[in-house]
C-alpha positions in Angstrom: 30.6 -55.1 -51.8 31.1 -57.4 -54.9 27.9 -59.2 -54.5 25.8 -61.0 -57.2 22.3 -62.6 -56.9 21.2 -66.1 -58.2 19.4 -64.5 -61.1 22.2 -61.9 -61.8 22.3 -62.5 -65.7 21.3 -65.2 -68.3 22.9 -66.5 -71.6 20.8 -66.9 -74.8 21.5 -68.8 -78.1 20.0 -67.6 -81.2 20.7 -68.0 -84.9 24.1 -69.6 -84.2 25.3 -66.9 -81.6 25.4 -66.5 -77.9 24.2 -63.5 -76.1 24.5 -62.3 -72.4 21.5 -60.3 -70.9 21.7 -58.4 -67.5 18.6 -59.3 -65.4 18.3 -55.9 -63.6 21.1 -56.6 -61.3 22.3 -54.4 -58.6 26.0 -54.3 -59.3 25.6 -54.9 -63.0 27.5 -57.0 -65.7 30.7 -55.9 -67.4 31.7 -57.0 -70.9 35.2 -56.2 -71.6 35.3 -53.6 -68.8 32.1 -52.0 -70.1 28.9 -52.3 -68.2 26.2 -53.5 -70.5 22.5 -52.2 -70.4 20.0 -54.0 -68.5 17.5 -56.3 -70.4 19.3 -55.8 -73.6 21.0 -58.9 -75.3 24.9 -58.4 -76.2 26.5 -60.5 -78.7 29.6 -62.6 -77.4 32.6 -63.3 -79.3 35.3 -65.6 -78.7 37.8 -64.1 -76.3 35.5 -61.6 -74.5 36.0 -61.0 -70.7 32.8 -61.1 -68.7 32.7 -59.7 -65.0 29.7 -60.1 -62.7 29.4 -57.5 -60.2 31.7 -54.7 -59.5 34.2 -54.0 -62.2 37.4 -55.0 -60.3 40.5 -56.8 -61.2 40.4 -58.8 -58.0 36.9 -59.9 -58.5 36.2 -63.6 -58.2 33.3 -63.5 -60.7 35.5 -62.7 -63.9 35.0 -65.3 -66.8 36.3 -65.6 -70.5 34.1 -66.6 -73.3 35.7 -68.9 -75.9 34.3 -70.9 -78.6 35.7 -74.3 -79.4 37.2 -74.8 -82.9 38.9 -77.5 -84.9 42.4 -75.8 -84.8 45.3 -77.6 -83.7 46.3 -77.8 -80.2 49.3 -75.6 -80.5 47.1 -73.1 -82.3 44.8 -73.3 -79.4 47.4 -72.8 -76.9 48.8 -69.9 -78.7 45.2 -68.4 -78.8 44.5 -69.2 -75.1 48.1 -67.6 -74.3 47.3 -64.5 -76.3 43.7 -64.2 -74.7 45.2 -64.6 -71.2 47.7 -61.9 -72.2 45.0 -59.8 -73.3 43.3 -60.2 -70.0 46.1 -59.7 -67.9 46.8 -56.5 -69.9 43.2 -55.4 -69.6 43.2 -56.1 -65.9 46.6 -54.2 -65.4 45.2 -51.3 -67.4 42.0 -51.3 -65.2 44.2 -51.4 -62.0 46.7 -48.5 -63.1 43.5 -46.4 -64.0 42.1 -47.2 -60.6 45.5 -46.3 -58.9 45.8 -43.1 -61.0 42.4 -42.1 -60.0 43.0 -42.7 -56.5 46.3 -40.9 -56.5 44.5 -37.9 -58.2 41.9 -38.1 -55.4 44.5 -38.2 -52.8 46.3 -35.2 -54.4 43.0 -33.3 -54.7 42.3 -34.1 -51.0 45.8 -32.9 -50.0 45.4 -29.6 -51.8 41.9 -29.3 -50.3 43.4 -30.0 -46.9 46.3 -27.5 -47.4 43.8 -24.8 -48.5 41.5 -25.7 -45.6 44.4 -25.6 -43.2 45.6 -22.2 -44.6 42.1 -20.9 -44.2 41.8 -22.3 -40.6 45.1 -20.5 -39.7 43.9 -17.3 -41.0 40.7 -17.7 -39.1 42.3 -18.6 -36.0 44.7 -15.7 -36.3 41.7 -13.5 -36.8 39.8 -14.9 -33.8 42.9 -14.5 -31.7 43.1 -10.8 -32.9 39.4 -10.2 -32.1 39.8 -12.1 -28.8 42.5 -9.7 -27.7 40.5 -6.7 -28.8 37.6 -8.0 -26.8 39.7 -8.6 -23.7 41.1 -5.0 -23.9 37.7 -3.7 -24.5 36.4 -5.8 -21.3 39.2 -4.5 -19.3 38.4 -1.1 -20.2 34.7 -1.8 -19.4 35.7 -3.4 -16.1 37.8 -0.4 -15.3 35.1 2.0 -16.0 32.7 -0.1 -14.0 34.9 -0.1 -10.9 35.1 3.7 -11.4 31.5 4.0 -11.5 31.1 1.6 -8.6 33.5 3.6 -6.4 31.7 6.8 -7.4 28.3 5.4 -6.5 29.7 4.1 -3.2 31.1 7.5 -2.3 27.8 9.1 -3.2 25.8 6.6 -1.1 28.2 7.1 1.9 27.7 10.8 1.5 23.9 10.5 1.4 24.0 8.1 4.3 25.9 10.7 6.3 23.4 13.4 5.2 20.5 11.1 6.2 22.1 10.3 9.5 22.6 14.0 10.1 19.0 14.8 9.2 17.7 11.8 11.2 19.6 13.2 14.3 18.1 16.7 13.9 14.5 15.2 13.4 14.9 12.8 16.5 16.3 15.8 18.5 13.2 17.8 17.4 10.8 15.0 18.1 12.4 14.4 21.6 12.1 18.2 22.3 8.5 18.2 21.1 7.6 15.0 23.0 9.1 16.6 26.2 7.2 19.7 25.7 3.9 17.7 25.1 4.6 15.4 28.1 5.1 18.5 30.3 2.1 20.1 29.0 0.0 17.0 29.7 1.5 16.5 33.0 0.5 20.0 33.9 -2.9 19.4 32.5 -3.2 16.2 34.3 -2.0 17.7 37.4 -4.5 20.6 36.9 -7.2 18.1 36.3 -6.4 16.2 39.4 -6.5 19.2 41.5 -9.7 20.2 40.2 -11.1 16.9 40.7 -9.9 16.5 44.3 -11.3 20.0 44.9 -14.6 19.1 43.5 -14.7 15.8 45.4 -13.7 17.7 48.6 -16.6 20.2 48.0 -19.1 17.2 47.4 -17.9 15.6 50.5 -18.3 18.8 52.7 -21.8 19.1 51.0 -22.6 15.6 52.0 -21.2 15.9 55.5 -23.3 19.1 55.9 -26.2 17.3 54.9 -25.6 14.4 57.2 -25.0 16.8 60.2 -28.2 18.5 59.5 -29.9 15.1 59.4 -28.3 14.1 62.5 -29.1 17.7 64.1 -32.8 16.9 63.2 -32.5 13.3 64.4 -31.1 14.6 67.8 -33.7 17.2 68.1 -36.4 14.6 67.4 -34.9 12.4 70.0 -34.7 15.2 72.5 -38.4 15.8 71.7 -39.2 12.1 72.1 -37.4 12.0 75.5 -39.5 15.1 76.6 -42.6 13.3 75.6 -41.4 10.1 77.3 -41.2 12.2 80.4 -44.7 13.4 79.9 -46.0 9.8 79.3 -46.5 9.3 82.9 -48.9 12.2 83.2 -51.6 10.2 81.1 -52.9 8.6 77.9 -53.0 12.0 76.0 -49.3 12.3 76.3 -48.8 8.7 75.0 -51.0 9.5 72.2 -49.1 12.5 71.4 -45.7 10.5 71.7 -47.2 7.9 69.4 -48.1 10.6 66.9 -44.6 12.2 66.9 -43.1 8.7 66.5 -45.2 8.0 63.5 -44.5 11.5 62.1 -40.7 10.7 62.8 -41.1 7.4 61.0 -42.9 8.9 57.9 -40.3 11.6 57.8 -37.4 9.2 58.0 -38.9 6.8 55.6 -39.4 9.9 53.1 -35.8 10.8 53.6 -34.6 7.1 53.3 -36.8 6.3 50.2 -35.5 5.6 46.7 -37.4 7.7 44.2 -37.1 4.9 41.7 -38.2 1.8 43.2 -40.2 3.9 45.9 -38.7 1.7 48.7 -36.3 2.1 51.5 -32.6 2.3 50.2 -31.0 -1.0 49.5 -27.1 -0.5 49.2 -27.5 3.2 49.2 -25.3 5.4 46.8 -24.9 9.2 46.5 -24.2 10.9 43.1 -21.8 14.0 42.9 -25.0 16.3 42.9 -25.9 14.7 46.6 -28.9 12.9 45.5 -29.1 9.3 46.8 -30.4 6.1 45.3 -30.4 2.4 45.5 -27.2 1.0 43.9 -29.1 -1.3 41.6 -31.7 1.2 40.7 -29.2 4.0 39.8 -26.9 1.6 37.8 -29.8 0.3 35.7 -31.0 3.9 35.1 -27.5 5.2 34.2 -27.3 2.4 31.6 -30.1 4.2 29.6 -29.3 7.8 30.5 -26.3 9.5 32.1 -27.9 12.1 34.1 -29.5 12.3 37.7 -33.1 11.4 38.0 -33.7 14.4 40.3 -31.9 17.3 38.9 -31.2 16.0 35.6 -27.4 16.9 35.7 -24.8 14.9 33.9 -23.2 12.3 35.8 -19.4 12.0 35.1 -18.0 10.8 38.2 -18.6 7.1 39.4 -21.3 6.6 42.0 -20.2 6.5 45.8 -21.6 4.1 48.4 -23.3 6.0 51.4 -22.2 4.2 54.5 -24.3 6.7 56.7 -27.4 6.2 55.0 -27.0 2.5 55.1 -26.5 2.5 58.8 -29.6 4.9 59.3 -31.8 2.4 57.1 -30.5 -0.7 59.2 -31.5 1.2 62.5 -34.8 2.0 61.1 -35.5 -1.5 60.0 -34.5 -2.8 63.4 -37.1 -0.9 65.1 -39.7 -2.5 62.8 -41.7 -5.6 63.4 -40.1 -9.1 62.7 -42.3 -9.6 59.8 -41.0 -6.4 57.8 -37.5 -7.4 58.9 -38.0 -10.7 57.0 -39.6 -9.0 54.0 -36.6 -6.5 53.8 -34.3 -9.7 54.2 -35.8 -11.3 51.3 -35.8 -8.3 49.1 -32.2 -8.0 49.8 -31.4 -11.7 48.7 -33.5 -11.2 45.5 -31.4 -8.2 44.7 -28.1 -10.0 45.4 -29.0 -13.1 43.3 -29.9 -10.7 40.4 -26.5 -9.1 40.7 -24.8 -12.3 40.8 -26.6 -13.6 37.6 -25.8 -10.2 35.9 -22.1 -10.6 37.0 -21.9 -14.2 35.5 -23.6 -13.1 32.4 -21.0 -10.3 32.0 -18.1 -12.6 32.7 -19.4 -15.0 29.9 -19.7 -11.9 27.6 -16.4 -10.8 28.4 -14.8 -14.2 27.6 -16.7 -14.4 24.3 -15.2 -11.1 23.3 -11.7 -12.0 24.2 -12.1 -15.2 22.2 -13.4 -13.4 19.3 -10.5 -11.0 19.3 -7.8 -13.8 19.6 -9.4 -15.3 16.5 -9.2 -12.2 14.6 -12.7 -11.1 14.8 -11.9 -7.4 15.3 -15.3 -6.2 13.9 -17.3 -7.4 16.8 -20.9 -5.9 16.9 -21.3 -2.6 18.6 -24.5 -3.8 20.3 -22.5 -6.5 22.2 -20.0 -3.8 23.4 -22.8 -1.7 24.6 -24.6 -4.6 26.1 -21.3 -5.6 27.8 -20.8 -2.1 29.2 -24.3 -2.0 30.8 -23.7 -5.3 32.2 -20.5 -4.2 33.7 -22.0 -1.0 35.1 -25.0 -3.1 36.6 -22.5 -5.6 38.0 
């Protein structure tokens, strides 16, 4: 833009001459179309053309320096006309030079544009050629990939068929092996059940034989008591003998009906597979510590069996005793029942605790608690 400042330049008069000085202006000061150096005084002559700002013919800051003289008016007009003509010629020359320079720039830009257009067309053609080649290569790669995918699918299908065939063969072998194993286990289980039933039958026969012997002895003693009763009428001596026999019978019955663990008459009598009998609570507590019979030391592998016959015999003996002994017997039974109920409640609480721990993921529950729970269950 053609702009000037307030202190663009200054004029100086020295020794009868005028000078012009550029005060470091941005757009400069031109004297007769030439820019003057900054801060260097330039002598002015009459007719000089001074331009402030950009050197343009259309600039509004164009001035002409003239010195008044004593010449005639016609001479002054002529000189002014000549100077104006010179100014116009100078302005026209500057305009033509600018137009020529612009035309040259336009021609240069046209040549540059034509060259760039040619280069662009060449590059575009090259890119199209390369793109066609890449497209052909991509098509070839795609076709090759499709062939590879088809081959892999065929191989996978063949492998799947082979795997399915091998799987059927393995399943058939496993099925046959499972059937044979189940058959073998079934035969072993059947054999074990037969042996178990046979052993139980033998034990039952042994118990029946023992009970028959005891019943025969009881019947024999009863007959002897009846014979003695018939002799009681004969006198006191017979009564004393009868009393002695009764005492002997009671002692022998107490010995037979006495638990060797608690040394008292059976309470809920149970019989082991070895035919020895004990109180239910006594033998349960004992088996929690050792898995063998207290009498013969044989291993106990079967559950204990309640003995109804022994319990009935104990009740008959207790009924023949005094009321005081019957009350003591009743209290002892209640104490054992209460103990059994407490143990059952404790076992139920322990079972719930174990189930809760398992639900919460505590799989490593202490072995001591499991053992204690097993003992509580047996005792319950």
